[in-house]
N, C-alpha and C positions, 0 to 999 in steps of 0.2 A: 579471330584476333581480339584480345581483350580491349575494352574501352577504359584506358587508364585515366585517373584523375587525382589531383592533389587535394580535392575537397572531400570531406567526410559527409555523406548524405545524412540529413536529419530524418529521424523516425517521425512520421506525422502524428503519432500518438503521444509524443513526449518522450520522457526518459523513464527507465525502469529502475527499481530499487530492490534489494534483497528483502525477503520477508523473514522475520524472526519471531520466535515464540519464547515464552519464559523458560529458561534452562532448568534442569532438575536439581543439580548439585550446587549451583552458585546463585548469587543475586544479580539481576540485571539492573543497571543504572543508566538512565538516559534522560534527555530533555525533548519534549514534544515540540515539533516545528510547525504543525498545522493549527489552524484556528479551532477546528472541531473534528471529532472523529466521524467516520462513516461506518455503516454496518449493514449486513444483509444476512438472510437465512442461508445456511450452507449445509452441505452433506460431507461426511467422510466416505468417499466412494472410490473404489479401485485404487486404494492406497494414497489418495490425495484429498485435500479440502477443496471442494468445488462449490460454486454458487448454486442455489436453488433457482431454477428457471421456470417455475410454474407458469402456465399450465402444461407446457411441453418439457417436463423434467424427467430425464431417464432415471436418476436415482430415486425420485418419488415413485415412478412406475415400478421400480424394483423393490419397493417397500423400505427403502433406506430412510431412517428418521432424520429430521433436520435439527439444527441448532443455530442460534444467532451468534455471529462473530463481529467484533469491532476491529477497525483498522485505523492506525494513526501513523503519521510520519514522525520519526524520531531521530535524534542526533546523539551520538556518544562522543563527547569531547576528548575522552582519553585516547581513542584510536581514530578520531576524525571520520567516523562512519555515519552515513545517513542511511536509514533503513525504514521498513514498514514493520510495526509491531502489531501482532494479532493477539486478541484475547476474547474470552467468552463474555456473555451478557453480565454474569456475576462479577467477573474480573474488571469489567468496564465501569462499574458503579463509582469507584473513586474519581474517575475522570469526569463523570457526570456531575458529581458534587463540586469538583474543582471548577468546572465550567460555570456552574450556578453562581459560585462565589466571585469569579474573576471575569466572566463573560468571554473568555477565550481559553484555549488549552496551550497556545503558543507560550513557551517559556516554563511550562509545567515540568518540574523535575520529578522523576518517579523512580522508585525501587520496586522491583517485582521479584517474587520468589515463590517456590512451590511449598505448600504446607507439608511439613515433615520430610521435605526433600524427596518425596515420592514421585515416580515417573508420571503418574496421573493425579498427583496431588492438586488440590484446589489452589489456584493462583491468587496470591495475596499482593495487593498493590498499595503503596503509600505515596501520595502526591504532596508536593510542597512547592511553593513559589521558588524560583531560582534567582540568584543574584547575577546570573550570567547575562551579559549584554545581548538583548534580543536582536540587535542589528548584526551581531556576529553569527547568529544561527543561519543555517542554509535556508534558502527560499523553499517553502513547502510546495510539493508537487500537487497536481490535481489527483487526489487519491483514487477516484473512480477510474481515471486513465491508467494509473499504475497497476491497479487490480486487474483491469482489462488486459494489460500486457502479461501479468503473471498468469492469469487464467486463460489466456489466448482467446479472448472474446472479441467479436467484431464491434466496431464503434460506428455510430450512425453517420458520421461524416468522413469515414475512411473506407475505401473500397479497393478491390483488386481490379486492375485494368490490364488484362492480357497477361502474358508471361514472356519472359526472356530467358532462353535456355532452360526451360521448365521451372524457373523460379518466378513466383508471383511478383508483380510490380505494384507496390502500394502507393496510392495517391490520396491526397486529402482535398476536400472542398475548400478552395481558397477564400470563399466568402466567410466561413466560420473558423478556419484554421487558426488565425491569430487570436481571435476572441476566445474561443472555447479551449484551445489546446495550449495557449501561451507559448507558441513557437518563436515568438520574437525574443524571448528570454534565452540566455545562454545556458542550456541544459544539455550539453553534449555527452554527459557521462551515462553509461548504461551498466546494468548488472545482469 
């Protein structure tokens, strides 16, 4: 017999967002919602971008070369979409310069396009301050948690406690849950 409920359970990791990269044929325009970017070494392995987990990294063991990628939470006011933008080290340089000048990336409006509109063309990014009211921007997620959801990574204060009908039951440490994961905020949307 199922256990029915009117309440939607919270994911202890927070909420997920879709990841987007610069399109080939069009220009992407968005506004950054996070204070700063996060980045890590990654591999393109088995058809996906995955984080490098040295010293126990399967892609490294298979000889796959790594590259550094940056991740930012962004908002497109034209379609009301909140998403994660991924770019390479070279592509992230305009964000670094913007941060130096403004001490935050939140509110940075950017345009991104591929050089010569080629599939693997170098990503060109132009950053400018926006006149958009920062209070109207969506609250920035904890980027590391969103990437952990996308990459299906375990998190230090989240663990599986048993299983119910062969489905893992995820629980979070209540001591750190509200502080580290911001679960007290209303982030019930998932992607």
